[in-house]
N, CA and C of each residue as an Amber inpcrd file, in Angstrom:
protein
   525
 112.3860000 106.3270000 103.3440000 112.5220000 106.5110000 102.0730000
 112.5250000 105.1180000 101.7630000 113.6800000 104.1470000 102.6600000
 113.4040000 102.9660000 102.2160000 112.0330000 102.0720000 102.5070000
 111.6250000 102.5640000 103.6040000 110.1950000 101.8960000 103.7940000
 109.3030000 102.2500000 102.4700000 109.3200000 103.2420000 102.3030000
 108.1310000 103.3690000 101.0700000 108.7430000 102.8560000  99.8340000
 110.2730000 102.9930000  99.4260000 110.4140000 101.9260000  98.5340000
 110.1870000 100.0020000  98.8980000 110.4710000 100.0050000  99.8470000
 110.1970000  98.6770000 100.3190000 108.4650000  98.3130000 100.0180000
 107.4390000  99.1820000 100.4290000 106.5850000  98.8670000 100.1320000
 105.9460000  99.5190000  98.3690000 106.0750000 100.1800000  97.6810000
 106.4280000 100.1880000  96.3660000 106.7240000  98.7830000  95.7030000
 107.8390000  98.2830000  95.9690000 108.3340000  96.4350000  95.0850000
 107.3890000  95.6290000  95.9390000 106.9930000  95.3420000  96.9870000
 105.7990000  94.5990000  97.6360000 104.4520000  94.9280000  96.4960000
 104.0120000  95.8330000  96.7360000 103.2260000  96.3460000  95.3350000
 103.2370000  95.9380000  94.5360000 104.3860000  96.1540000  93.6320000
 105.0180000  95.6130000  92.4100000 104.6490000  94.6070000  91.7040000
 105.4050000  93.2670000  93.2690000 105.8660000  91.7950000  93.1560000
 104.3870000  91.1530000  93.2360000 103.3520000  91.7360000  93.6800000
 102.0120000  91.2800000  93.9070000 101.2360000  91.1730000  92.9160000
 101.1950000  92.6960000  91.9130000 100.8650000  92.8070000  90.7780000
 101.2920000  92.2190000  89.5830000 103.1260000  91.4770000  90.0000000
 103.4430000  90.6750000  89.2000000 102.6500000  89.6710000  88.8440000
 102.6420000  89.1830000  90.0870000 102.0750000  87.4870000  90.2410000
 100.9120000  87.6470000  89.9160000  99.6830000  88.4530000  89.8570000
  98.6450000  88.4830000  89.3470000  98.7340000  88.7480000  87.5410000
  99.6170000  89.2200000  87.3970000  99.4660000  89.4670000  85.9810000
 100.0440000  87.5700000  85.6630000 101.0140000  87.3560000  86.0530000
 101.4680000  86.5140000  85.2140000 100.4060000  84.9970000  85.6150000
  99.7490000  85.0230000  87.2640000  98.7660000  84.1300000  87.0340000
  97.6230000  84.1280000  85.3790000  97.0480000  85.5620000  85.6190000
  96.3760000  85.6970000  83.9170000  96.4180000  85.1260000  83.1600000
  98.3430000  85.8940000  82.8330000  98.7690000  85.1230000  81.4130000
  98.6280000  83.7760000  81.4760000  99.4460000  82.8220000  83.1150000
  99.1090000  81.6680000  82.6740000  98.2320000  80.9230000  81.8230000
  96.7600000  81.1050000  82.6470000  95.5820000  80.3030000  82.0150000
  95.6580000  80.6430000  80.5780000  95.2370000  81.4700000  79.7790000
  95.4380000  81.4550000  78.3340000  96.7160000  80.3720000  77.6110000
  97.6460000  80.9210000  78.6260000  98.9080000  80.0910000  78.0050000
  98.6600000  78.6690000  78.5330000  98.2770000  77.8680000  79.3040000
  98.1260000  76.9020000  79.4560000  96.8410000  76.1030000  78.5870000
  95.9160000  77.3090000  78.4390000  94.9850000  76.3310000  77.2100000
  95.1910000  76.6350000  75.8580000  96.6760000  76.9650000  75.3190000
  97.0150000  76.8780000  73.7800000  98.1290000  76.0140000  74.0530000
  98.6730000  75.4830000  75.1520000  99.7960000  74.3770000  75.1410000
  98.3270000  73.0750000  74.8730000  97.1530000  72.9750000  75.9700000
  96.8790000  71.9430000  75.6070000  96.0370000  71.5620000  74.2500000
  95.8940000  72.7090000  73.4680000  94.8540000  72.6140000  71.8380000
  96.0990000  72.1610000  71.0080000  97.0900000  73.0410000  71.0340000
  98.6180000  72.3620000  70.0350000  98.8540000  71.0940000  70.9070000
  98.7430000  70.4380000  71.6870000  98.9480000  68.7170000  72.0250000
  98.3620000  68.1320000  71.5580000  96.6460000  68.5510000  71.5960000
  95.2320000  67.7340000  70.5030000  95.3370000  67.6720000  69.8040000
  96.0320000  68.9220000  69.1580000  96.0580000  68.5530000  67.1760000
  96.7090000  67.8530000  66.5830000  98.2840000  67.6180000  67.7700000
  98.8690000  66.9810000  67.1610000  98.6680000  65.4090000  67.5800000
  97.9560000  64.9820000  68.7540000  97.4480000  63.7950000  68.3580000
  96.2640000  63.4420000  67.5720000  95.2270000  64.5000000  67.2990000
  94.5070000  64.1860000  66.3220000  95.0740000  63.8940000  64.8250000
  96.1500000  64.7630000  64.4410000  97.1830000  64.2660000  63.1570000
  98.0250000  63.0860000  63.8250000  98.1170000  62.7880000  64.4760000
  98.8730000  61.4220000  64.5210000  97.8200000  59.9710000  64.5690000
  96.6780000  60.4010000  65.1010000  95.7190000  59.2930000  64.7830000
  94.8470000  59.4210000  63.2210000  95.4600000  60.3770000  62.5020000
  94.6820000  60.6130000  61.3800000  93.0270000  61.3830000  61.4270000
  93.0280000  61.7990000  62.7740000  91.8770000  62.2700000  62.6150000
  91.5270000  63.6060000  62.6470000  92.4320000  64.5420000  61.9830000
  91.9580000  65.7940000  61.9460000  91.3980000  66.1690000  60.5110000
  90.1320000  66.8610000  61.0720000  89.2140000  67.4260000  60.4340000
  89.6380000  68.8700000  59.6480000  89.1390000  69.3370000  59.2270000
  89.3360000  71.1760000  58.7490000  88.5180000  71.3340000  59.6050000
  87.1270000  70.8630000  60.4070000  86.3680000  71.4130000  61.0270000
  86.4900000  71.8700000  62.6310000  87.6910000  70.5580000  62.4590000
  87.9260000  70.5790000  64.4730000  89.1500000  72.0500000  64.2810000
  90.2660000  71.7440000  63.1800000  91.1380000  72.9650000  63.0600000
  90.5470000  74.3790000  63.3610000  89.2820000  74.7190000  62.2950000
  88.8420000  75.7290000  62.5040000  88.1970000  75.9880000  63.8410000
  87.4220000  75.4370000  64.7320000  87.3260000  75.0410000  66.0230000
  88.5450000  75.4500000  66.7350000  89.5690000  74.9560000  66.8220000
  90.4260000  75.1480000  67.6310000  91.4040000  76.2950000  66.9700000
  91.4190000  76.8360000  66.3740000  91.6000000  78.2330000  65.3940000
  91.0290000  79.0760000  66.7780000  89.6890000  78.8380000  66.3630000
  88.5910000  80.1470000  66.9470000  89.1400000  80.3020000  68.2800000
  89.9060000  79.1760000  69.0390000  90.1780000  79.0880000  70.3390000
  91.5570000  79.7370000  70.8660000  91.9710000  79.0850000  70.0470000
  93.7460000  79.9300000  69.8900000  93.5900000  81.2710000  70.0280000
  92.8690000  81.7050000  69.0210000  92.7520000  83.4620000  68.7620000
  92.1030000  83.6220000  69.7090000  91.2390000  82.9620000  70.4710000
  90.4110000  83.8580000  71.7440000  91.7020000  84.2720000  73.0310000
  92.6290000  83.1060000  72.9850000  93.4420000  83.0830000  73.5410000
  94.6200000  83.6890000  73.9770000  95.2540000  84.1710000  73.2950000
  96.1880000  84.8740000  72.3450000  95.6140000  86.6910000  72.3650000
  93.9040000  86.7250000  72.0680000  94.0780000  87.7790000  71.8990000
  92.8110000  88.5340000  73.5640000  93.0340000  87.1520000  75.0370000
  92.8470000  87.9280000  76.3720000  94.7790000  87.6050000  76.8280000
  95.5800000  87.4220000  75.9560000  97.0680000  87.7950000  76.3380000
  97.4950000  89.0030000  75.9200000  97.1170000  89.5570000  74.8700000
  96.9710000  90.8440000  74.6140000  96.0860000  91.7800000  74.9600000
  95.2670000  91.3540000  75.4480000  94.3670000  92.1850000  76.6050000
  95.1760000  92.8060000  77.7240000  95.8280000  91.3450000  78.3340000
  96.4120000  91.8000000  79.5100000  97.5430000  93.0920000  79.5780000
  98.4520000  92.3270000  78.2830000  99.7810000  93.4970000  77.9960000
  99.5630000  94.6750000  78.3400000  98.1770000  94.7030000  77.2790000
  98.3900000  96.1790000  76.7160000  97.6360000  97.0710000  77.9500000
  96.6120000  96.0250000  78.7350000  96.6440000  96.7930000  79.8800000
  97.6250000  96.6710000  81.2850000  98.4690000  96.1930000  81.2150000
  99.4750000  96.6370000  81.9720000 100.6960000  98.1840000  81.1600000
 100.6570000  97.9610000  79.7700000 101.7430000  98.7740000  79.3260000
 100.7010000 100.2320000  79.4540000  99.0450000 100.1920000  79.2380000
  98.5180000 101.3430000  79.4600000  99.1660000 101.8980000  81.4730000
  98.9180000 100.9700000  81.9770000  98.9980000 101.2410000  83.6110000
 100.3110000 101.5310000  83.7180000 101.6660000 100.8150000  83.1280000
 103.0860000 101.2950000  83.4270000 103.1610000 102.3470000  82.6070000
 102.4880000 103.3170000  81.8410000 103.1030000 104.2350000  81.1390000
 103.6860000 105.5670000  82.3080000 104.6580000 105.9830000  82.0920000
 104.9760000 107.3100000  82.8550000 104.8250000 108.9380000  82.2630000
 103.5840000 109.2130000  82.8910000 103.1690000 110.3960000  82.6370000
 104.3240000 111.2580000  82.9980000 104.5800000 112.6100000  82.5540000
 105.4070000 113.9770000  82.8320000 103.9080000 114.3900000  83.4130000
 102.9820000 114.8590000  82.7650000 102.1940000 115.5680000  82.9340000
 100.6950000 114.7670000  83.6930000  99.9430000 115.8370000  84.1440000
  98.4730000 115.2650000  84.5910000  97.7440000 116.0030000  83.2610000
  96.9920000 114.4310000  82.9750000  96.2980000 114.6750000  81.7440000
  94.6190000 114.5300000  81.8890000  94.1250000 115.6560000  82.7490000
  92.6730000 115.5290000  82.7460000  91.9270000 115.2300000  81.3040000
  90.8340000 114.4830000  82.0330000  89.9020000 113.9310000  80.5560000
  88.7210000 113.5770000  81.2300000  87.3240000 113.9050000  80.5040000
  86.4040000 112.6420000  81.3790000  86.7980000 110.9150000  81.3960000
  86.0910000 110.4170000  82.7120000  86.7390000 109.6820000  82.4070000
  85.3220000 108.4790000  83.1220000  85.2820000 107.2770000  83.0360000
  84.3560000 106.3050000  83.4120000  84.8900000 105.6590000  84.7430000
  84.2040000 106.5100000  85.3350000  85.0680000 105.3590000  86.6970000
  85.2260000 103.9110000  86.9750000  83.7590000 103.7550000  86.9440000
  83.6880000 102.1740000  86.6900000  84.1030000 101.4710000  85.5870000
  84.5430000 101.9390000  84.7520000  85.8310000 101.1810000  83.6250000
  86.8720000 101.3690000  84.2050000  87.6130000 102.4970000  84.4500000
  88.9860000 102.1270000  85.7570000  88.8540000 101.4770000  86.3790000
  87.8900000 101.0590000  87.1010000  87.6570000 100.1970000  88.2460000
  88.0100000  98.4260000  87.9980000  87.1250000  98.4990000  86.6000000
  87.1700000  96.9910000  86.2440000  88.3480000  96.5510000  85.1410000
  89.3860000  97.8910000  85.3420000  90.6020000  97.4390000  84.7710000
  91.2010000  97.4740000  85.4420000  91.5820000  97.8040000  86.5520000
  91.9780000  97.3520000  87.9500000  91.5260000  95.9640000  88.3660000
  90.7040000  95.4810000  88.3130000  90.2840000  94.3460000  88.5010000
  90.9240000  93.4810000  87.9770000  90.8990000  93.6180000  86.4510000
  91.8900000  92.6140000  85.8780000  93.3390000  92.0630000  86.4080000
  93.5640000  93.2120000  87.0290000  95.3840000  92.9980000  87.3910000
  95.1580000  92.3240000  88.6840000  94.2450000  92.6950000  89.8190000
  93.8920000  92.8160000  91.0240000  93.2500000  91.3850000  91.6540000
  92.3820000  91.0380000  90.8450000  91.2850000  90.0500000  90.9360000
  92.4160000  88.4840000  91.2120000  93.4200000  87.9460000  90.4530000
  93.6410000  87.1340000  90.6130000  94.1860000  86.8700000  92.4370000
  95.1090000  87.9380000  92.6970000  95.9000000  88.3140000  93.4140000
  94.5530000  87.8970000  94.9590000  93.2900000  88.4610000  94.9210000
  92.8400000  88.1530000  95.8240000  92.0010000  86.9370000  95.3590000
  92.3780000  86.2490000  94.1300000  91.4700000  84.4200000  94.6080000
  92.4210000  84.0860000  95.1880000  94.3430000  84.0850000  95.4040000
  94.8470000  83.1220000  95.6640000  94.9380000  83.1900000  97.3310000
  94.5970000  84.7390000  97.6490000  94.3870000  84.7640000  99.3250000
  93.1260000  85.0690000  99.7930000  92.5290000  84.0200000  98.9860000
  90.8290000  83.8340000  99.5400000  90.0800000  84.8350000  99.8990000
  90.0150000  86.4120000  99.2320000  89.4830000  87.2830000  99.4460000
  88.4830000  86.9910000  98.3600000  87.1120000  87.4410000  99.0030000
  86.2370000  87.5120000  98.1250000  85.6980000  88.9650000  98.3060000
  85.3720000  89.0020000  97.0930000  85.5650000  91.2190000  96.3130000
  83.8600000  91.3860000  95.9270000  83.7670000  92.2190000  96.6170000
  82.1470000  92.5020000  96.8250000  82.1180000  93.8170000  96.1050000
  81.0440000  93.2610000  94.7580000  81.2260000  94.8960000  93.6620000
  79.9970000  95.7340000  94.0240000  79.9910000  97.0460000  94.0540000
  78.4730000  97.4780000  93.6120000  78.6040000  98.7800000  92.9330000
  79.1510000  98.6250000  91.4190000  79.1390000  99.8310000  90.7940000
  77.9740000 100.1320000  90.2850000  77.3410000 101.5660000  90.6970000
  76.2200000 102.0610000  90.2330000  76.2080000 102.4630000  88.4130000
  75.3450000 101.7940000  88.0700000  75.0230000 101.9960000  86.4530000
  74.7490000 103.5290000  86.1700000  75.0940000 104.0880000  85.0260000
  75.1530000 105.0260000  84.0950000  75.7540000 106.7720000  85.7750000
  76.8450000 106.2530000  86.0020000  77.1830000 106.9030000  86.9740000
  77.7530000 108.0930000  86.4400000  78.0820000 108.1980000  85.2270000
  78.3350000 109.8820000  84.6590000  79.7900000 109.5090000  84.2750000
  80.5050000 110.7210000  83.5480000  81.9190000 110.5190000  83.5270000
  82.6090000 111.3390000  85.2340000  84.0880000 111.4530000  85.4550000
  84.0580000 112.3150000  86.5300000  85.4200000 112.9590000  85.7050000
  86.0030000 114.1380000  85.5820000  87.1750000 114.8090000  85.5230000
  88.1530000 113.8240000  86.1660000  89.4650000 113.8930000  85.3710000
  90.6730000 112.9700000  86.4450000  91.5160000 112.6380000  85.2240000
  92.8090000 111.5830000  85.6570000  93.6440000 111.0480000  85.0220000
  94.0380000 109.7490000  84.9430000  92.6810000 109.1050000  83.8170000
  92.5620000 107.8870000  83.7820000  93.6580000 106.7060000  84.7490000
  95.1760000 107.0080000  84.4150000  96.1840000 106.3950000  84.4710000
  96.6350000 106.7310000  85.9580000  96.2470000 107.5780000  86.5740000
  97.1340000 108.0030000  88.4870000  95.6650000 107.4910000  89.1290000
  94.3030000 107.4740000  88.2140000  92.9630000 107.2510000  88.9880000
  93.2420000 105.3260000  88.9460000  93.3090000 105.2040000  88.1670000
  93.8640000 103.3570000  88.4550000  94.3150000 102.8400000  89.1670000
  96.2720000 103.7900000  88.9950000  97.3340000 103.5660000  89.7870000
  96.7430000 103.5630000  91.6970000  95.9060000 104.6150000  91.8120000
  95.4040000 105.1550000  92.9400000  94.0270000 103.9130000  93.9620000
  93.6800000 103.0620000  92.6490000  92.7640000 102.2760000  92.7940000
  93.5190000 100.9000000  93.3400000  94.4270000 100.5850000  92.3540000
  95.4250000  99.3200000  92.9700000  95.5550000  99.4930000  94.2500000
  96.2060000 100.5370000  94.4310000  97.0310000 101.0250000  95.1900000
  96.1680000 100.6120000  96.8930000  94.7700000 100.8430000  96.7260000
  93.5000000 100.8670000  97.6930000  93.3980000  99.7300000  97.7560000
  93.1720000  99.1890000  96.3940000  92.3860000  97.5870000  96.9270000
  94.0510000  96.6780000  97.0190000  95.0400000  96.9500000  97.2070000
  96.1180000  96.3550000  97.4470000  96.5840000  96.5970000  99.1880000
  96.1580000  97.8150000  99.6860000  96.0680000  97.8930000 100.6730000
  95.1890000  96.5790000 101.2140000  94.2630000  97.2000000 101.1560000
  92.9270000  96.1950000 101.8520000  93.5710000  95.0330000 101.7730000
  93.8380000  94.0860000 100.2900000  94.2560000  92.6980000 100.7740000
  95.1670000  92.8100000 102.1210000  96.3120000  93.3420000 102.3180000
  96.7370000  93.2030000 103.1010000  96.1200000  93.7760000 104.4440000
  95.2750000  94.1940000 104.3180000  94.6220000  94.5660000 105.7150000
  93.7870000  93.3490000 106.2960000  93.2220000  92.7420000 105.0020000
  92.4310000  91.6640000 105.4550000  92.8940000  90.7150000 105.6340000
  93.8070000  90.2030000 105.1400000  95.1820000  89.0010000 105.2630000
  95.6450000  89.3870000 106.7970000  96.1350000  90.5010000 107.0870000
  96.3230000  90.8860000 108.1920000  95.3660000  90.6360000 109.6930000
  94.1910000  90.9650000 109.4510000  93.4490000  90.9340000 110.8010000
  92.5880000  89.0640000 110.7280000  93.0140000  88.2200000 109.6070000
  92.3040000  86.9040000 109.4280000  93.6040000  86.4620000 110.3010000
  94.9050000  86.7160000 110.0050000  95.9700000  86.5040000 110.6280000
  95.9600000  86.2680000 112.1170000  95.4870000  87.4430000 112.8160000
  95.3050000  88.1560000 114.2870000  94.4220000  87.5620000 114.7940000
  93.1350000  87.3930000 113.8770000  91.7710000  86.9680000 114.5030000
  91.6310000  85.7950000 115.1530000  90.8690000  85.7930000 116.4660000
  90.7810000  84.5690000 117.3560000  89.7170000  83.3140000 116.5630000
  88.8420000  84.5000000 115.6790000  87.1570000  83.5420000 115.6920000
  88.2800000  83.4730000 114.1940000  86.4390000  82.6930000 113.3420000
  86.4590000  82.6260000 112.4140000  86.5880000  84.2040000 111.7720000
  87.2900000  84.3080000 110.4970000  86.8410000  85.4260000 109.8940000
  86.9310000  85.5810000 108.4020000  85.8140000  86.0710000 108.1000000
  86.0070000  85.8570000 106.5390000  86.5320000  86.8450000 106.0190000
  87.6920000  86.4840000 104.5010000  87.8900000  88.1670000 103.6680000
  86.9860000  88.7940000 102.8250000  87.1330000  90.1750000 102.7440000
  86.1450000  90.2780000 101.8450000  86.5350000  91.5130000 101.4960000
  86.8760000  92.0550000 100.4360000  86.7670000  93.8070000 100.0290000
  85.5590000  94.0580000  99.4620000  85.1880000  94.9850000  99.3880000
  84.4130000  95.3830000  98.7730000  84.6310000  97.0860000  98.3060000
  84.5850000  96.6860000  96.9700000  84.3180000  98.5360000  96.0770000
  83.2140000  98.8060000  96.0450000  83.0180000 100.2230000  95.8170000
  81.2920000 100.3860000  95.0000000  81.6600000 101.8090000  94.9360000
  80.6430000 102.2040000  93.8720000  80.6920000 103.4710000  93.4520000
  79.5790000 104.2340000  93.3660000  78.3810000 105.8330000  93.8400000
  77.4170000 105.7710000  93.5660000  77.4640000 107.7720000  93.4160000
  76.6360000 108.0420000  94.0210000  75.7630000 109.6430000  93.3840000
  75.6570000 109.7720000  94.8380000  76.3830000 111.0970000  94.9210000
  75.6350000 111.6200000  96.5410000  76.1000000 113.0390000  95.9210000
  74.6790000 113.7680000  96.3020000  75.0590000 115.3100000  96.7380000
  75.3310000 115.6900000  95.1360000  75.3080000 115.2220000  94.1920000
  76.0440000 116.2360000  92.9320000  77.4080000 115.1520000  92.8570000
  78.1660000 114.3910000  93.6160000  79.2910000 114.1330000  93.4860000
  79.4460000 112.3820000  92.9340000  80.3200000 112.4780000  92.6080000
  80.9260000 110.7080000  92.5840000  81.3670000 110.2780000  93.4700000
  80.9460000 108.7790000  94.4810000  81.6870000 108.6920000  95.4180000
  81.7160000 107.2640000  95.3510000  83.7440000 106.9380000  95.0910000
  84.3720000 106.3520000  95.3920000  84.6690000 105.2370000  96.6880000
  83.6560000 103.8530000  97.2250000  84.3010000 103.5260000  98.3240000
  85.5280000 102.4490000  98.2020000  86.0740000 102.3400000  98.8470000
  86.1240000 100.9360000  99.4400000  86.5160000 100.7030000 100.6660000
  86.0430000  99.4480000 101.3700000  85.9200000  98.7340000 102.3440000
  86.7280000  97.4790000 102.6400000
């Protein structure tokens, strides 16, 4: 029980770090834009065209933050029951990658994607499937970090995720 709880807390910490990194980028951009607007105003160089272009950039940054927050809210919903529905597995994988990719980048892990187009739908619970994918990718991160630490020769840290059809089944593979 204690080991299981510790593992969950470690995974949560990694996800939180990835989310913080993702949000920090647009926040940094917003800060720079605000500083630039103030400088232009002080120099009496502020034009309507300049403000419109900066407003567009600010809106994009705010929307990126909103999307990240909505993704986290969606993922963190506690469901009392399993909701089976048609889901696009590649879409669920891409949503998971939004959360985990910053952590992979921080650990210098190359991510190899091989998602078959027109995969079709699977029957499942979108949120639980996303949670499984995040757990698999977090475990893969730990595995390649550990192997790199104990490898006597140079080791390229890489995690691969792919989807494909085989004998009428949709297959998800994490290497």
